[in-house]
N, C-alpha and C positions, 0 to 999 in steps of 0.2 A: 553774352557776344560776344566776342573779337570784336574789335572797328582793324577795317584792311587801310594802312596809307602807301601808296604808291608813292612810289620816291621819286622823286626828275628823274631819275639816272634809269630807274625803271621803265618811269615812260618815254624815257630815251628810248631805251632798247627797243620795243616796243616797234616804236618809231624807226629804226633803221632794218629792224624783222620784216615791217612789211613793207620797208621804202625795197630790200634787197629781193622778194621773192616776187615783185610786183612787175621788174623786171623780164620776168614769164607768165604772172599773169596776178593781172590786177585782184578777180574774182579770187583765186584759193589766196591771194593776202589776204587781204579782207575776212575773210574766216576764219583765217589761222590765227591773226591780231588778236580778233571774234573770240576764238579762246584760249584762246592762251590770257588777256584780260579777266574772262568770266571763272577761268578753273581756282583763282586763289579762293573765289564766298563758300567755297564748302570751309572754309581754314575760320568764319564768321561763328558756325561754330564748331568748331572740331580743329581750332589750333595747331595742334603738335599730332595731323593726321603725319605730314610729311615727313621720310628720313632726315636724320641728319644730318648734314655737305658735313661728306669722307675730309675734306682739306682741311676742315678746320674741327670735329671732333667736340664741337661747343654744341648742345643743349637748346640752344636758341636761336640760334644756325642751322634751318632747315630747308626744305625743295621738295618742290609735289616737280614730275614728271609725264613730263606735255608730250607730245610723239618724241622726238631728237630733239626740245628743249627743255631748260630747266628755269624753273619759276626757282627765288629765293629767297628766302625773306628770313625773319628774325622776328622771335619774342619779347615784346615789349612792355611788362603790364597785361593789360587791360587791351594791346595793341599786338596789330602787326605786320612787318613795317615792310612791304616789299620790296628787295634788294635789289635785286639785277631779273634780268631774264635774257638769258645767251644761247646758243646750240650747245647739245651736250658735246659737242670735241671739242672744241676751246677751251684754252686757262680757264681756270674763273682769278686768275690775279691777274689773269688782261680785260677782265670785264673795267665799266670807267666808277665802280661804286669800292671792288676792292685794290683796283692797281696800284703801288705802293710809288708814294711822290717822290723825287729825284732833289 
């Protein structure tokens, strides 16, 4: 079984998503963050379940689509590293993990 590792960036993304949704509904924010946090549990048994992220076309970088959000992860041996969680309409290059350093 693969070990699920949440990166600091992905945890920060979840916090941001929760804060944004909570402006309209605290209850919905709690439900969505919980759903996004638990979705990668399936990857413990089936780490290749998600689709390859089309922006990278790298077999190791995959995503789960949960409603309007993308949970992007990287396969690393026996680990699944959750890299980012973001709204599907945002460019992945604008996320904390993939943002280009200047």
